[in-house]
C-alpha positions as CSV (number, residue, x, y, z in Angstrom):
1,X,-22.5,-12.4,-3.2
2,X,-21.9,-9.2,-1.4
3,X,-18.4,-8.9,0.1
4,X,-18.2,-9.1,3.9
5,X,-16.5,-5.8,4.1
6,X,-17.3,-2.1,3.5
7,X,-15.4,0.0,1.0
8,X,-14.6,3.6,1.7
9,X,-12.8,6.3,-0.4
10,X,-11.1,8.8,1.9
11,X,-9.8,11.0,-1.0
12,X,-6.5,12.8,-0.5
13,X,-5.4,12.7,3.1
14,X,-2.4,13.5,5.2
15,X,-0.6,10.3,6.3
16,X,-0.9,11.2,10.0
17,X,-4.7,11.7,9.8
18,X,-5.2,8.5,7.8
19,X,-3.1,6.6,10.3
20,X,-5.0,7.8,13.2
21,X,-8.3,7.0,11.5
22,X,-7.1,3.5,10.7
23,X,-6.3,2.8,14.3
24,X,-9.7,4.0,15.4
25,X,-11.4,1.7,12.8
26,X,-9.2,-1.2,13.9
27,X,-10.3,-0.7,17.5
28,X,-14.0,-0.7,16.4
29,X,-13.4,-3.9,14.2
30,X,-11.8,-5.7,17.2
31,X,-14.7,-4.7,19.4
32,X,-17.3,-5.8,16.8
33,X,-18.6,-2.3,16.3
34,X,-17.5,-1.9,12.7
35,X,-17.5,-4.1,9.6
36,X,-14.0,-4.8,8.2
37,X,-13.3,-2.0,5.8
38,X,-11.3,-1.7,2.6
39,X,-10.0,1.9,2.5
40,X,-8.7,3.8,-0.6
41,X,-6.8,7.0,-0.2
42,X,-4.0,9.1,-1.8
43,X,-1.5,10.9,0.4
44,X,0.1,14.3,0.3
45,X,3.9,13.8,-0.3
46,X,5.4,11.9,2.6
47,X,8.2,9.5,3.5
48,X,7.2,6.9,6.0
49,X,9.8,5.1,8.1
50,X,8.8,1.6,9.0
51,X,9.7,-0.7,11.9
52,X,12.8,-1.9,10.0
53,X,14.0,1.6,8.9
54,X,17.7,2.1,8.5
55,X,18.8,5.7,8.6
56,X,21.3,5.3,5.7
57,X,18.3,4.7,3.4
58,X,17.1,8.3,3.9
59,X,19.3,10.2,1.4
60,X,18.3,13.8,2.2
61,X,17.9,15.8,5.4
62,X,14.5,16.4,6.9
63,X,15.1,20.1,6.3
64,X,15.8,19.7,2.6
65,X,12.8,17.3,2.3
66,X,10.5,19.8,4.1
67,X,11.7,22.5,1.7
68,X,10.6,20.3,-1.2
69,X,7.2,19.8,0.5
70,X,7.8,16.2,1.6
71,X,6.9,15.2,5.2
72,X,8.8,12.5,7.1
73,X,6.9,10.3,9.6
74,X,8.0,7.3,11.6
75,X,5.3,4.7,11.5
76,X,4.5,1.3,13.0
77,X,4.1,-0.7,9.8
78,X,6.6,-3.3,8.8
79,X,9.4,-2.6,6.3
80,X,11.9,0.2,5.8
81,X,11.3,3.6,4.1
82,X,8.9,4.3,1.3
83,X,7.3,7.3,-0.4
84,X,3.6,8.2,-0.7
85,X,2.3,11.0,-2.9
86,X,-0.2,12.1,-5.5
87,X,-0.7,9.7,-8.3
88,X,-0.3,6.6,-6.0
89,X,-3.3,4.6,-4.9
90,X,-2.9,3.7,-1.2
91,X,-5.0,0.7,-0.2
92,X,-5.7,0.0,3.5
93,X,-7.5,-3.4,4.0
94,X,-8.6,-3.3,7.6
95,X,-9.3,-7.0,7.7
96,X,-9.3,-9.8,10.3
97,X,-6.6,-12.3,9.6
98,X,-8.9,-15.1,10.5
99,X,-9.8,-14.9,6.9
100,X,-6.3,-16.3,6.0
101,X,-6.1,-18.6,9.0
102,X,-4.0,-16.0,10.9
103,X,-1.2,-16.7,8.5
104,X,0.7,-13.4,7.9
105,X,2.8,-14.7,5.1
106,X,-0.3,-15.9,3.3
107,X,-1.8,-12.4,3.8
108,X,1.2,-10.7,2.2
109,X,1.1,-13.1,-0.7
110,X,-2.6,-12.4,-1.2
111,X,-1.9,-8.7,-1.3
112,X,0.9,-9.3,-3.8
113,X,-1.5,-11.3,-6.0
114,X,-4.1,-8.6,-5.9
115,X,-1.5,-6.1,-7.2
116,X,-0.3,-8.6,-9.9
117,X,-3.9,-9.2,-11.0
118,X,-4.6,-5.5,-11.1
119,X,-1.6,-4.9,-13.4
120,X,-2.9,-7.7,-15.7
121,X,-6.2,-5.9,-16.2
122,X,-4.1,-3.1,-17.9
123,X,-2.2,-5.5,-20.0
124,X,0.9,-5.5,-17.8
125,X,2.8,-8.6,-16.7
126,X,3.8,-8.3,-13.1
127,X,5.3,-10.8,-10.7
128,X,6.6,-11.5,-7.2
129,X,10.3,-11.1,-6.6
130,X,11.3,-13.2,-3.6
131,X,12.7,-12.5,-1.1
132,X,11.5,-9.0,-1.5
133,X,7.9,-8.3,-0.5
134,X,5.7,-6.3,-3.0
135,X,4.8,-6.6,-6.7
136,X,7.2,-6.0,-9.5
137,X,7.3,-5.3,-13.2
138,X,10.4,-7.0,-14.4
139,X,13.0,-5.8,-11.8
140,X,11.2,-2.6,-10.8
141,X,8.7,-2.4,-7.9
142,X,5.3,-0.8,-8.6
143,X,3.5,-1.9,-5.4
144,X,5.0,-1.6,-1.9
145,X,3.4,-3.6,0.9
146,X,3.8,-3.1,4.6
147,X,1.3,-4.1,7.4
148,X,0.8,-4.0,11.1
149,X,-1.4,-6.5,13.0
150,X,-3.2,-5.8,16.3
151,X,-5.2,-8.6,17.9
152,X,-5.2,-10.3,14.5
153,X,-6.7,-7.4,12.6
154,X,-4.4,-6.0,9.9
155,X,-3.9,-2.3,9.0
156,X,-1.7,-0.3,6.8
157,X,-1.4,-2.2,3.5
158,X,-0.3,-1.5,-0.1
159,X,0.7,1.5,-2.3
160,X,0.3,1.1,-6.0
161,X,2.2,3.5,-8.3
162,X,-0.3,4.6,-11.0
163,X,1.3,7.9,-12.2
164,X,3.2,9.0,-9.1
165,X,6.3,11.3,-9.5
166,X,9.1,8.8,-9.5
167,X,11.7,11.5,-8.9
168,X,10.7,11.7,-5.3
169,X,11.9,8.1,-4.8
170,X,15.4,9.4,-5.4
171,X,15.3,10.9,-1.9
172,X,15.4,7.4,-0.4
173,X,16.6,3.8,-1.0
174,X,13.0,2.5,-1.5
175,X,12.2,-0.2,1.0
176,X,15.9,-0.5,1.7
177,X,16.5,-2.2,-1.7
178,X,19.5,-0.7,-3.4
179,X,19.8,-2.9,-6.5
180,X,16.4,-2.3,-8.1
181,X,14.2,0.7,-8.9
182,X,10.6,1.6,-8.9
183,X,8.1,2.2,-11.7
184,X,4.5,3.2,-12.5
185,X,1.7,1.4,-14.2
186,X,1.4,4.3,-16.6
187,X,5.0,4.1,-17.6
188,X,4.6,0.4,-18.5
189,X,1.2,0.7,-20.2
190,X,2.4,3.6,-22.5
191,X,-0.6,5.6,-21.4
192,X,-1.9,7.5,-18.4
193,X,-3.4,5.1,-15.8
194,X,-5.0,7.2,-13.2
195,X,-6.0,6.3,-9.6
196,X,-9.6,6.5,-10.7
197,X,-8.9,3.8,-13.3
198,X,-7.1,1.5,-10.8
199,X,-9.4,1.8,-7.7
200,X,-12.4,-0.2,-9.1
201,X,-10.0,-2.9,-10.4
202,X,-8.4,-3.3,-7.0
203,X,-11.9,-3.4,-5.3
204,X,-13.0,-6.1,-7.7
205,X,-9.8,-8.2,-7.0
206,X,-10.5,-7.9,-3.2
207,X,-14.1,-9.0,-3.7
208,X,-13.1,-12.0,-5.7
209,X,-10.5,-13.0,-3.1
210,X,-12.5,-12.4,0.1
211,X,-16.2,-12.4,-0.9
212,X,-16.7,-15.9,0.5
213,X,-15.4,-15.0,4.0
214,X,-17.8,-14.4,6.8
215,X,-17.3,-11.5,9.1
């Protein structure tokens, strides 16, 4: 069965451009002028400050971050602060939440499960780690999740660390969680796992999860 959504690869994008494009797509999905769309992208280095951002979780000044080539953007997704950059697969499922009975908690759990199933395809055991949202390998997060919902269509989504520069996470308290660190799929597999390896696996997981849904 063909999935009831389109799949697009936007390549490497600036966060601001991808955010603006998402919002335009969501408007079209709400109006019925666009099929729900699963978007893959990779961002230039950026720290995004979510709706629950706490300033103490940003550990360097904007000036110092800019000198290091890292942009800082306040965004409207949920969560605190996170990092996006090369080597991280960013996944934006622009989907109607009618597919999960308008249950946002279920939606977040579905995204977590897709990340867990993706890791399993590379021989890595991952898990949920309540009460923290995201997907974890032992006590380190490899997938951050944050969404925004407008008229029951979700945007933003998930960021899967494939072979991202983990040093950049030292500029923040990732997602506001001080006690635990972050990790890469590559680090845990003992080999390079590139975005190009992970993207088709994530797409297949979304198809298995949502292929029976009607637009």
